[in-house]
N, C-alpha and C positions, 0 to 999 in steps of 0.2 A: 764675329761670324767665323764659323769653323770651315775648314778646308773641305770641299766637296768629296775629295777622295777619302778623307777621314770619316765622313758621314757614311759613305758607301761601305767602308770597311766595318763600321759599326753594324750596319744592316746585315752584311755577310756573316759577321760573327754571331749575331743573334740567330740567323737562319741555321747556321751550322750547329749551334748549341741547342736549338729546338728540334733538331732532327730526331726522328724515331723510326721504327720499323715501317710505318706507313709511308715514309718518305720514299721508300724503295718499292712500294706496292707489294710488300711481303705478305703472302697469304699463309697463315699458320696451318690451314687445313689441307693445302695442296703441296706445300713445300716440305722437303725432307730436312734431316738434321744438318746436312752440309749447307743447304740454302739458308737455313736459320743461322748457322754459325757465320756464314759470309755476311748476312744482313746485319747481325749484331756487331761484327768487326767493322763494317762500314760506318755504322752509327757511332761506334766508339771513336773511330778516326775523325769523323766529322766533329764530334764534341771536343776532342783534343785540339784540332786545328782552330776551332772557334775560341777555345780558351787561350791558345797562343796569340791569336789576333787581339783578343781583348787585353791580354797582358801587355802586349806591345803598345796598344793605344793608351792604356793607363800609364805606362812608363813614359810615353811621349808627353802626355798631359802633365804628369808630375814634373818632368824635366823642364817643360815650358814654363810652369808656374815658378819653379826654382830660379830661373834666370830672369 
C-alpha cells in the first residue's frame, strides 16, 4: 500500500499537468494580450511544477525499488 501523501501528490501532479487556459476562466474574447500572456505563463508554471512533482515521485519509487 502506498503512502497517502504519495497518492495526494500524484493527484496534484496530474491536476497541474492537465491545467489549461480554462483552469483560469480565461475568455479569449474579452481578455487582452496581457491577460492572455499571464494566463499562458500560469499554465506553463503549473505544467512545470506538475512535471517536477512527477519526477520526484518517480525518483523516490526508483530509489525504493533499488534498496
